[in-house]
Backbone as CSV, one residue per row, in Angstrom:
resi,resn,N_x,N_y,N_z,CA_x,CA_y,CA_z,C_x,C_y,C_z
1,MET,-0.276,8.155,-22.452,0.618,7.274,-21.718,-0.191,6.316,-20.861
2,ASP,0.326,5.137,-20.692,-0.352,4.130,-19.893,0.266,4.084,-18.498
3,PHE,-0.383,4.773,-17.551,0.108,4.805,-16.175,-0.714,3.922,-15.249
4,GLY,-1.654,3.164,-15.776,-2.556,2.381,-14.939,-1.844,1.429,-14.007
5,ILE,-1.100,0.498,-14.557,-0.403,-0.488,-13.729,0.751,0.164,-12.965
6,ALA,1.413,1.120,-13.582,2.485,1.836,-12.884,1.919,2.612,-11.698
7,GLY,0.713,3.134,-11.847,0.078,3.838,-10.737,-0.241,2.909,-9.586
8,VAL,-0.657,1.698,-9.901,-0.946,0.708,-8.860,0.345,0.349,-8.122
9,ALA,1.422,0.168,-8.855,2.715,-0.126,-8.223,3.197,1.067,-7.402
10,ALA,2.918,2.269,-7.890,3.328,3.468,-7.149,2.610,3.553,-5.808
11,ILE,1.349,3.147,-5.760,0.622,3.136,-4.487,1.305,2.197,-3.504
12,THR,1.748,1.049,-3.983,2.444,0.099,-3.112,3.715,0.716,-2.544
13,VAL,4.471,1.383,-3.391,5.724,2.003,-2.943,5.446,3.134,-1.948
14,ILE,4.468,3.971,-2.249,4.135,5.082,-1.346,3.679,4.555,0.006
15,CYS,2.850,3.526,0.009,2.384,2.949,1.269,3.522,2.296,2.045
16,TYR,4.439,1.654,1.340,5.599,1.052,2.002,6.435,2.129,2.691
17,LEU,6.668,3.224,1.989,7.450,4.319,2.571,6.718,4.962,3.752
18,ALA,5.401,5.078,3.656,4.623,5.618,4.779,4.722,4.692,5.993
19,ALA,4.682,3.387,5.751,4.813,2.430,6.857,6.200,2.521,7.491
20,GLN,7.216,2.698,6.680,8.570,2.858,7.226,8.655,4.122,8.072
21,GLY,7.998,5.181,7.619,7.961,6.407,8.415,7.202,6.215,9.713
22,ALA,6.101,5.468,9.672,5.327,5.214,10.887,6.100,4.336,11.865
23,LYS,6.955,3.456,11.337,7.783,2.610,12.212,8.750,3.439,13.041
24,ALA,9.145,4.598,12.509,10.106,5.452,13.206,9.462,6.210,14.369
25,THR,8.146,6.126,14.498,7.445,6.793,15.592,7.177,5.794,16.711
26,ALA,6.499,6.263,17.736,6.161,5.398,18.870,4.902,4.569,18.607
27,LEU,4.340,4.681,17.420,3.126,3.947,17.066,3.392,2.443,17.062
28,ASP,2.436,1.686,17.622,2.571,0.229,17.660,2.521,-0.329,16.239
29,ASN,3.385,-1.286,15.941,3.495,-1.851,14.593,2.242,-2.593,14.135
30,LYS,1.354,-2.943,15.048,0.138,-3.642,14.638,-0.764,-2.750,13.778
31,TRP,-0.547,-1.441,13.792,-1.353,-0.504,13.015,-0.812,-0.283,11.607
32,LEU,0.346,-0.809,11.286,0.941,-0.577,9.970,0.078,-1.095,8.810
33,PRO,-0.496,-2.296,8.885,-1.370,-2.723,7.780,-2.604,-1.825,7.624
34,VAL,-3.140,-1.346,8.726,-4.295,-0.442,8.655,-3.901,0.865,7.975
35,ILE,-2.754,1.406,8.352,-2.262,2.638,7.735,-2.065,2.430,6.242
36,CYS,-1.450,1.333,5.869,-1.206,1.049,4.447,-2.511,0.868,3.689
37,GLY,-3.476,0.188,4.268,-4.750,-0.034,3.603,-5.541,1.251,3.413
38,VAL,-5.617,2.057,4.455,-6.365,3.317,4.367,-5.694,4.277,3.393
39,LEU,-4.382,4.420,3.502,-3.663,5.297,2.578,-3.806,4.800,1.143
40,GLY,-3.734,3.499,0.951,-3.917,2.934,-0.383,-5.298,3.227,-0.940
41,GLY,-6.329,3.115,-0.113,-7.690,3.422,-0.551,-7.834,4.877,-0.969
42,ILE,-7.237,5.765,-0.199,-7.283,7.194,-0.533,-6.549,7.457,-1.849
43,LEU,-5.382,6.855,-1.999,-4.621,7.045,-3.238,-5.320,6.392,-4.435
44,GLY,-6.067,5.331,-4.196,-6.830,4.695,-5.267,-7.900,5.623,-5.824
45,VAL,-8.589,6.328,-4.942,-9.591,7.295,-5.393,-8.918,8.451,-6.124
46,ALA,-7.767,8.887,-5.607,-7.032,9.955,-6.294,-6.625,9.499,-7.693
47,GLY,-6.218,8.251,-7.819,-5.849,7.716,-9.123,-7.018,7.728,-10.097
48,LEU,-8.214,7.454,-9.593,-9.408,7.459,-10.442,-9.629,8.831,-11.066
49,TYR,-9.451,9.869,-10.277,-9.769,11.210,-10.746,-8.615,11.922,-11.430
50,PHE,-7.379,11.511,-11.177,-6.246,12.252,-11.720,-5.416,11.497,-12.757
51,MET,-5.656,10.210,-12.924,-4.883,9.427,-13.891,-5.818,8.912,-14.982
52,PRO,-5.570,9.303,-16.232,-6.501,8.928,-17.301,-6.574,7.426,-17.588
53,ASP,-5.523,6.674,-17.368,-5.509,5.239,-17.671,-5.660,4.367,-16.431
54,TRP,-6.291,4.902,-15.391,-6.455,4.161,-14.146,-7.312,2.916,-14.392
55,PRO,-6.941,1.753,-13.837,-7.686,0.517,-14.125,-9.094,0.457,-13.537
56,GLY,-9.393,1.268,-12.532,-10.731,1.256,-11.952,-11.648,2.237,-12.664
57,ASN,-12.913,1.862,-12.825,-13.863,2.723,-13.525,-14.831,3.439,-12.599
58,ASP,-14.826,3.093,-11.323,-15.733,3.717,-10.366,-15.022,3.830,-9.016
59,PRO,-15.561,4.639,-8.104,-14.876,4.843,-6.814,-14.699,3.573,-5.983
60,ILE,-15.679,2.680,-5.977,-15.575,1.465,-5.155,-14.444,0.565,-5.662
61,THR,-14.375,0.390,-6.966,-13.300,-0.428,-7.537,-11.951,0.215,-7.288
62,SER,-11.889,1.543,-7.418,-10.622,2.241,-7.197,-10.176,2.152,-5.743
63,ILE,-11.122,2.226,-4.822,-10.781,2.055,-3.400,-10.245,0.649,-3.168
64,ALA,-10.889,-0.346,-3.759,-10.438,-1.732,-3.596,-9.046,-1.928,-4.183
65,ILE,-8.801,-1.368,-5.358,-7.469,-1.465,-5.969,-6.435,-0.820,-5.056
66,GLY,-6.770,0.341,-4.513,-5.844,1.041,-3.622,-5.571,0.285,-2.340
67,ILE,-6.619,-0.280,-1.739,-6.438,-1.030,-0.499,-5.557,-2.253,-0.724
68,VAL,-5.835,-2.985,-1.796,-5.025,-4.172,-2.086,-3.575,-3.765,-2.362
69,SER,-3.380,-2.673,-3.073,-2.020,-2.205,-3.350,-1.321,-1.773,-2.070
70,GLY,-2.052,-1.106,-1.184,-1.470,-0.696,0.095,-1.105,-1.885,0.962
71,LEU,-1.989,-2.869,1.002,-1.693,-4.059,1.806,-0.574,-4.893,1.183
72,ALA,-0.377,-4.762,-0.126,0.742,-5.455,-0.768,2.075,-4.934,-0.228
73,ALA,2.101,-3.683,0.203,3.325,-3.140,0.802,3.657,-3.874,2.095
74,THR,2.639,-4.154,2.900,2.854,-4.913,4.129,3.305,-6.333,3.801
75,GLY,2.683,-6.933,2.801,3.063,-8.286,2.387,4.477,-8.344,1.849
76,ALA,4.873,-7.341,1.087,6.235,-7.307,0.548,7.250,-7.213,1.686
77,ASN,6.913,-6.429,2.700,7.813,-6.316,3.847,7.924,-7.655,4.570
78,GLN,6.823,-8.368,4.707,6.846,-9.662,5.384,7.614,-10.713,4.585
79,VAL,7.474,-10.690,3.265,8.239,-11.620,2.425,9.731,-11.361,2.596
80,TYR,10.114,-10.093,2.594,11.524,-9.746,2.784,12.029,-10.252,4.131
81,LYS,11.228,-10.047,5.186,11.650,-10.504,6.509,11.761,-12.020,6.572
82,GLN,10.828,-12.723,5.916,10.863,-14.182,5.919,12.108,-14.697,5.200
83,LEU,12.415,-14.081,4.062,13.590,-14.523,3.303,14.877,-14.175,4.033
84,LYS,14.864,-13.087,4.769,16.035,-12.689,5.530,16.227,-13.570,6.761
85,GLY,15.151,-14.224,7.190,15.253,-15.135,8.330,14.908,-14.481,9.653
86,GLY,14.297,-13.330,9.618,13.979,-12.622,10.858,12.520,-12.693,11.228
87,SER,11.853,-13.776,10.946,10.426,-13.883,11.243,10.230,-14.246,12.696
88,ASN,9.432,-13.408,13.364,9.061,-13.730,14.739,7.552,-13.614,14.922
89,GLY,6.816,-13.494,13.795,5.371,-13.444,13.888,4.804,-12.058,14.042
90,SER,5.632,-11.043,14.244,5.113,-9.687,14.384,5.092,-8.988,13.037
91,THR,4.484,-7.808,12.989,4.376,-7.052,11.743,5.371,-5.900,11.713
92,GLU,6.533,-6.112,12.204,7.556,-5.062,12.205,8.006,-4.736,10.816
């Protein structure tokens, strides 16, 4: 089965959900992109070792794929906020 691209999308979804969970705490929202990036990097390495069709061939590439996928969750949230009309410049 080809889970490579689906795995990358799954990292984005997991990071988005983690950011939503972090928003429910007292943690300042400025840390959400960092949380998404770090979690994405960790999941990228996990994808390298546990998914046979992972697009990265080495740990550094897999970390980069994971970080970009994690940060895409923050970007997707910002696009949604912009389209909804609730942009105030923060990373809520």
